[in-house]
C-alpha positions in Angstrom: 72.8 180.3 62.6 71.6 177.1 64.2 74.2 174.4 64.7 73.2 171.2 66.3 75.4 168.3 67.2 74.4 164.8 67.3 75.8 162.9 70.2 75.9 159.7 68.2 78.2 161.2 65.6 80.7 162.7 68.0 84.2 161.4 67.7 85.9 160.1 70.8 88.4 162.4 72.4 92.0 161.7 71.3 93.7 159.1 73.5 90.5 157.7 74.9 90.3 154.2 73.5 88.0 151.3 74.0 90.4 149.6 76.5 90.1 151.1 80.0 93.6 150.3 81.1 96.9 151.8 79.9 99.7 149.5 78.7 101.6 149.7 82.0 98.5 148.9 84.0 97.6 146.0 81.7 101.2 144.6 82.0 101.0 145.0 85.8 97.7 143.1 86.0 99.1 140.4 83.7 102.2 140.1 85.9 100.0 139.7 89.0 98.0 137.0 87.3 101.1 135.2 86.2 102.7 135.4 89.6 99.5 134.1 91.2 99.4 131.1 88.8 103.1 130.3 89.4 102.6 130.5 93.2 99.6 128.2 92.9 101.6 125.7 90.8 104.5 125.9 93.2 102.3 125.1 96.2 100.6 122.2 94.5 103.9 120.7 93.5 105.2 121.2 97.1 102.1 119.5 98.5 102.5 116.6 96.1 106.2 116.2 97.1 105.4 116.3 100.8 102.6 113.8 100.5 105.0 111.5 98.6 107.6 111.9 101.4 105.0 111.2 104.1 104.0 108.0 102.2 107.6 106.9 102.0 108.1 107.6 105.7 105.0 105.7 106.7 106.3 102.7 104.6 109.6 102.8 106.4 107.9 103.1 109.8 105.8 100.0 109.0 109.0 98.1 108.0 110.8 99.2 111.2 107.8 98.1 113.4 107.9 94.7 111.8 111.7 94.4 112.5 111.1 95.5 116.1 108.4 92.8 116.5 110.7 90.1 115.1 113.6 91.2 117.3 111.4 91.1 120.4 110.3 87.6 119.6 114.0 86.6 119.1 115.0 88.2 122.3 112.3 86.4 124.3 113.4 83.1 122.7 117.1 83.8 123.6 116.2 84.7 127.2 113.9 81.7 127.8 115.0 79.5 130.8 114.6 76.3 128.9 117.0 77.4 126.2 119.5 78.7 128.7 119.4 75.3 130.5 119.8 73.4 127.2 122.8 75.6 126.2 124.4 75.2 129.6 124.0 71.4 129.5 125.5 71.4 126.0 128.5 73.3 127.3 128.9 71.0 130.2 127.7 73.3 132.9 125.8 72.0 135.9 123.7 73.7 138.5 125.7 74.8 141.6 125.3 72.9 144.9 122.8 74.5 147.3 125.6 75.6 149.7 127.3 77.7 147.0 124.2 79.7 146.2 123.9 83.1 147.9 120.6 85.0 148.0 121.0 88.7 147.8 118.7 90.9 150.0 
């Protein structure tokens, strides 16, 4: 009795399917991929928000620098000796006599 088997006609062993992963392994891999995608989206949104905040802060800084420049100009105008003499004359003030002036060492 001669029985020969053809390898091409063999049926696959029970439980061995065409998909190499079990259901639990496939769900785990799918979960990892989903978590990775969510983490990537979270970081991209965070970067976008931080760049927007940096842009807003730079805009506020430019405005504050302009205010500082204008205040320095105004301070220099208010401290000018010509203006102080004009305001003193308007209020009726006169320079003190020379004998009333004391020079501090």
